[in-house]
C-alpha positions in Angstrom: 62.1 42.2 -39.1 58.1 42.0 -38.6 56.0 39.0 -38.3 53.4 38.7 -41.4 50.2 38.7 -39.3 46.9 38.7 -40.8 45.1 41.8 -40.0 42.1 41.9 -42.7 39.6 39.3 -44.5 39.9 37.6 -47.7 39.3 39.5 -51.0 37.0 38.3 -53.4 37.4 40.5 -56.6 36.3 40.0 -60.1 38.9 42.5 -61.2 41.6 40.1 -60.4 39.7 37.2 -61.7 39.6 35.0 -58.8 39.6 34.9 -54.8 42.9 36.2 -53.5 44.2 36.7 -50.1 45.1 40.5 -50.2 46.0 41.6 -46.7 47.8 44.3 -44.5 51.0 42.5 -43.8 53.1 42.6 -40.6 52.5 43.8 -37.1 52.6 47.5 -36.9 55.5 48.5 -34.8 57.5 51.4 -33.4 55.0 54.5 -32.2 52.1 53.7 -34.3 51.9 50.1 -33.2 48.5 50.3 -32.3 47.2 51.3 -35.9 44.4 49.2 -37.5 43.3 50.9 -40.5 40.4 49.5 -42.2 40.5 46.8 -39.7 38.2 43.5 -40.7 36.8 45.4 -43.6 36.6 43.3 -46.7 39.2 44.3 -49.1 38.0 45.9 -52.5 39.6 47.2 -55.6 38.7 50.5 -57.1 37.9 50.3 -60.6 39.4 53.9 -61.7 41.0 57.0 -60.2 37.4 58.4 -59.4 36.4 55.6 -57.2 39.9 55.4 -55.5 39.3 59.1 -54.8 36.2 58.5 -53.7 37.0 55.6 -51.1 40.1 57.3 -49.8 38.0 60.4 -48.8 34.6 59.0 -47.6 33.9 58.5 -44.1 33.8 54.5 -44.0 36.3 52.1 -42.6 38.0 50.4 -45.9 40.7 48.2 -46.8 41.5 49.6 -50.4 43.6 47.2 -52.5 45.7 48.4 -55.7 46.0 46.4 -58.4 47.3 48.6 -61.0 48.4 52.1 -62.0 46.0 54.8 -60.7 47.2 57.7 -62.9 45.6 61.2 -61.5 47.8 63.4 -64.2 45.4 65.9 -66.0 42.6 64.5 -63.8 42.2 68.3 -62.9 43.3 69.9 -66.1 46.4 71.9 -66.6 47.7 75.5 -65.4 49.0 76.8 -68.9 51.1 79.7 -69.1 51.2 80.2 -65.2 53.4 82.2 -63.0 56.6 80.1 -62.4 60.4 81.3 -61.6 63.8 79.9 -62.6 64.8 78.3 -59.3 68.7 78.2 -60.2 69.4 80.8 -62.6 71.8 79.9 -65.4 73.2 76.9 -63.7 71.2 73.9 -64.4 69.3 74.6 -67.8 66.7 71.7 -68.3 68.0 69.6 -65.8 67.1 71.9 -62.8 63.7 72.7 -61.2 61.7 75.8 -62.1 59.5 76.9 -59.2 55.7 77.6 -59.1 54.8 80.7 -57.6 52.8 80.6 -54.5 50.3 82.7 -52.9 53.0 84.0 -50.2 55.6 85.1 -53.1 58.1 82.3 -52.7 59.7 83.4 -56.2 60.5 86.8 -54.9 63.3 88.2 -56.9 64.1 85.2 -58.8 63.8 85.3 -62.7 59.9 84.9 -63.7 59.2 82.4 -66.5 55.6 81.1 -67.6 55.1 77.3 -67.2 52.4 74.8 -67.9 51.9 72.0 -65.6 49.2 69.6 -64.4 47.1 70.6 -61.6 47.5 68.2 -58.7 44.6 66.3 -57.4 44.4 66.6 -53.6 43.7 63.2 -51.8 42.4 64.0 -48.4 42.6 60.5 -46.8 40.0 60.0 -44.3 40.4 58.1 -41.1 40.3 54.1 -40.6 41.7 53.4 -43.9 44.4 51.1 -45.0 45.8 51.5 -48.5 47.6 48.2 -49.8 49.4 47.3 -53.3 49.2 44.0 -54.7 52.6 42.6 -55.7 54.4 45.6 -57.2 51.4 46.5 -59.1 49.7 49.4 -56.8 50.9 52.7 -58.2 49.8 56.2 -57.6 51.0 58.8 -60.1 50.6 62.2 -60.2 49.1 62.7 -56.8 50.1 62.5 -53.3 48.4 61.7 -49.8 47.5 64.2 -47.5 46.5 63.3 -43.9 45.2 66.4 -42.1 42.6 67.7 -39.8 42.9 65.2 -37.0 42.4 62.3 -39.3 44.1 59.2 -37.6 44.3 55.6 -37.9 45.8 55.3 -41.5 48.0 52.5 -43.2 49.8 53.2 -46.4 51.5 49.9 -47.5 53.3 48.4 -50.5 52.4 51.0 -53.0 54.4 53.6 -55.0 53.7 57.3 -55.2 55.3 58.8 -58.3 55.2 61.6 -60.9 53.9 64.7 -59.2 55.4 67.4 -61.2 59.1 66.5 -60.7 60.3 69.7 -62.6 58.7 72.0 -60.0 59.3 73.3 -56.7 55.9 73.4 -54.9 54.8 70.9 -57.5 53.5 68.5 -55.0 54.3 66.5 -51.9 54.3 62.4 -52.1 52.8 62.0 -48.5 51.6 65.1 -46.2 50.8 65.0 -42.6 49.5 67.7 -40.3 47.4 67.6 -37.4 47.1 63.6 -37.4 47.6 60.5 -35.1 48.4 56.9 -35.7 49.7 56.7 -39.4 51.9 53.8 -40.6 53.9 54.0 -43.9 55.4 50.8 -44.9 56.8 49.1 -48.0 56.3 52.1 -50.1 58.5 53.7 -52.7 58.3 57.4 -53.6 60.1 58.8 -56.3 60.2 61.8 -58.9 58.0 64.4 -56.9 58.3 68.5 -57.0 58.7 69.0 -53.2 58.9 66.9 -50.4 58.6 62.8 -50.3 57.4 63.0 -46.7 56.4 66.4 -45.1 55.1 67.0 -41.7 53.5 70.4 -41.1 53.4 72.6 -38.0 50.6 71.0 -36.2 51.3 67.9 -34.6 51.4 64.6 -36.5 51.1 62.3 -33.5 52.2 58.8 -33.5 54.2 57.7 -37.0 56.0 55.0 -38.0 58.0 55.0 -41.6 59.5 51.7 -42.2 60.8 49.8 -45.0 60.4 52.3 -47.4 62.4 53.5 -50.6 63.1 57.4 -50.8 64.5 57.1 -54.6 66.0 60.7 -55.2 66.9 59.9 -59.2 65.7 62.7 -61.2 66.3 64.6 -64.5 65.1 67.8 -62.7 67.4 68.7 -59.4 67.2 71.8 -57.6 71.1 70.8 -56.8 71.9 70.1 -60.4 73.4 66.9 -59.8 70.5 64.4 -60.6 69.6 64.1 -56.8 66.5 65.3 -55.0 66.7 67.7 -52.6 63.4 67.9 -51.1 62.9 64.8 -49.3 61.9 64.6 -45.4 60.5 67.5 -43.6 59.3 67.2 -40.1 58.0 70.6 -38.5 55.6 69.4 -36.1 55.4 70.3 -32.5 55.0 66.9 -30.5 55.7 64.5 -33.7 56.5 61.1 -32.5 58.2 59.0 -35.2 59.7 55.4 -35.6 61.9 55.9 -38.6 63.7 52.2 -39.4 64.5 49.8 -42.2 64.4 52.4 -44.8 66.5 53.4 -47.9 67.3 56.6 -48.7 69.3 57.3 -51.8 70.2 59.9 -54.5 69.1 62.8 -52.1 71.1 66.0 -52.0 69.3 67.3 -48.7 66.6 67.4 -45.9 67.5 63.7 -45.5 65.9 64.6 -42.9 65.5 68.2 -41.8 63.5 68.1 -38.4 62.5 70.7 -36.3 60.5 71.7 -33.2 59.9 69.8 -29.9 59.7 66.3 -31.4 60.9 62.7 -30.9 62.4 60.8 -33.7 64.0 57.4 -33.2 66.0 56.5 -36.2 67.4 53.1 -36.6 68.8 50.5 -39.1 68.5 53.0 -42.1 70.7 52.6 -45.3 71.5 56.3 -46.4 73.6 56.7 -49.3 73.2 60.3 -49.1 72.3 62.1 -45.7 72.2 65.3 -44.4 70.5 65.8 -41.0 69.6 69.2 -39.7 67.8 68.1 -36.6 66.6 70.3 -33.5 64.1 67.8 -31.9 65.1 64.9 -29.4 66.7 62.3 -31.5 68.2 58.8 -31.2 70.5 57.6 -34.2 71.4 54.0 -33.7 72.1 51.1 -36.0 72.4 53.1 -39.3 74.8 52.9 -42.5 76.2 55.8 -44.0 78.3 55.0 -47.0 80.1 57.7 -48.6 78.5 60.7 -47.2 80.5 63.8 -47.2 79.0 65.7 -44.7 76.3 64.2 -42.6 75.5 66.8 -40.2 74.6 70.4 -41.0 76.6 73.0 -39.2 75.3 74.5 -36.1 72.5 71.9 -36.0 72.0 68.5 -34.0 72.2 69.8 -30.9 69.0 67.2 -30.0 70.6 63.9 -31.2 72.1 61.3 -29.3 74.2 59.0 -31.5 75.2 55.7 -30.4 78.9 55.2 -31.0 81.8 53.3 -29.3 82.0 55.8 -26.5 78.2 56.5 -25.9 76.9 52.8 -26.4 77.2 52.2 -22.6 74.9 55.2 -21.9 72.5 53.9 -24.4 72.4 50.6 -23.0 71.6 51.9 -19.8 68.7 54.2 -20.8 67.0 52.0 -23.2 67.5 48.8 -21.2 68.8 46.9 -24.0 71.6 46.8 -26.2 72.2 49.7 -28.5 73.6 49.3 -31.7 76.5 51.6 -33.2 76.2 53.6 -36.1 78.6 52.7 -39.1 80.3 55.2 -41.6 82.2 54.0 -44.4 84.5 57.0 -46.3 82.0 59.5 -44.7 82.6 62.8 -42.7 81.8 63.1 -39.1 78.6 62.3 -38.2 78.5 64.5 -35.0 80.8 67.4 -34.8 78.1 69.7 -33.9 76.3 67.4 -31.4 76.6 67.1 -27.8 75.0 63.5 -27.5 72.1 64.9 -25.9 71.2 62.5 -22.6 67.7 64.2 -22.5 66.7 63.4 -25.8 68.2 59.7 -25.2 65.6 59.5 -22.2 62.7 61.2 -24.0 63.0 58.1 -26.8 63.4 55.5 -23.7 60.3 56.9 -22.3 58.1 56.9 -25.7 55.6 54.0 -26.1 57.3 52.4 -28.9 56.5 48.6 -29.4 57.2 45.6 -31.3 60.8 46.9 -32.6 63.7 44.5 -33.4 66.8 46.2 -33.8 69.0 44.6 -36.3 72.8 44.7 -35.6 74.2 47.2 -38.1 76.2 44.2 -39.7 72.8 43.2 -41.3 71.3 46.5 -42.2 72.6 47.0 -45.7 71.4 43.3 -46.8 68.3 43.5 -45.1 67.2 47.0 -46.4 68.5 46.7 -50.0 66.5 43.6 -50.2 63.3 44.4 -48.4 62.7 48.2 -48.7 60.1 49.5 -51.1 57.6 47.9 -53.0 56.9 44.4 -54.0 59.0 43.3 -51.4 56.8 41.8 -49.0 56.9 38.4 -50.7 53.4 38.4 -51.7 51.7 38.7 -55.2 48.6 37.1 -56.9 50.2 33.9 -57.0 53.4 33.9 -54.8 52.7 32.6 -50.9 54.5 34.0 -48.2 58.2 33.1 -47.4 57.9 33.7 -44.0 55.2 31.7 -41.8 52.7 34.1 -40.0 54.0 32.4 -37.0 57.4 33.8 -37.4 58.8 36.5 -35.6 62.0 37.6 -37.3 62.7 38.0 -40.8 66.2 36.5 -41.6 68.0 39.0 -44.1 69.2 37.3 -47.2 72.6 36.0 -47.2 73.7 38.0 -50.4 72.1 40.8 -52.4 73.1 42.4 -55.6 75.4 45.2 -55.1 74.0 48.7 -55.7 76.4 51.2 -56.8 76.3 54.2 -54.7 76.9 57.8 -56.5 79.8 59.4 -54.8 79.4 63.1 -55.0 81.5 65.0 -52.4 80.2 68.5 -53.5 76.9 67.6 -51.7 78.0 69.2 -48.6 78.1 72.4 -50.4 74.9 72.2 -51.9 72.5 72.2 -49.3 69.8 75.2 -49.4 69.1 76.9 -46.2 65.9 79.2 -45.5 65.4 81.5 -42.5 61.9 80.4 -42.7 61.3 76.9 -43.5 57.9 75.8 -44.9 56.7 72.3 -45.4 
């Protein structure tokens, strides 16, 4: 749904063996539409994990191109025979998650165990960075990205983040944002993490766009004992402003998403094969597909949502000054038994400075998302040229897409874990 526009200059890299045009692709959209990342800085490929870490954390604007896997596992050594606890006692065995003890005593009265795991490298991304993968080659393994402490203007595009202590709760987040602004996460794939795939702390994360991203929850270490990842998307910041669209969320059993505090989220054109929203902020939910989702909304929550359906679409059209899209539920529970279709929330989204968005009819969402969300889907690699011309404003979804087998498990509605005090 985005035009492919050149935002950075040519890459001349001996590491790739030839001069290649490696860019940030697309026109930033949503609430982070003004993000520029590294701007017109000449793109460069880091030689190894040490140089990647240096470039991500220094004070220079950069366009950083990942042309291979950067493996941080063991880079900071291992925690041997450290304090952990059994998260789900005697229910999962080796298929569950243990939990790493924290400085605030999260394990409590859970059964203690000793464990050995890699210490995670903390990558505190600095301002004015673009991190771009080449084809499907750009992988960060064993470490996540942290965007905190007033950092702004960061683009993360077309990379995979994976392998962050998936066997351990508190083993690490893929992308953590807190006290930042102007962040664009686009064409990313996240899998096999111990904690949150996306986590937004209590301080405002400002203007954020999360688009065309695959949240792959398949795991051999499931806190809900069913091969599904629980800790998916957590947004707790006050005054977060998030555009969340064209994303594929599958094989998750909770926090998909879990949103709180006084924030605004426009959630549209996503394909949720597993969904469990526990929202408190202003949310507009439109043009999404929910197939075989047993319980889409947590009891007692959702009072900040406005859900577009046949009875509310006229109100949405009037507030948004455009046609809104109804959501599509097939074989799923009721999306809105606990919500009031909050018109105040709708107006909050209507008043937000959201630009360059193009909302698809819900009939096109499944085909488009399955064909485009995730790494290596932008149509570029070291030899392939764009399939959509730079002057185009709309990408047409393919006519057919190979079917994806949805794991239907109606027990998910009884497996959500709730805490009185949520932590990122």
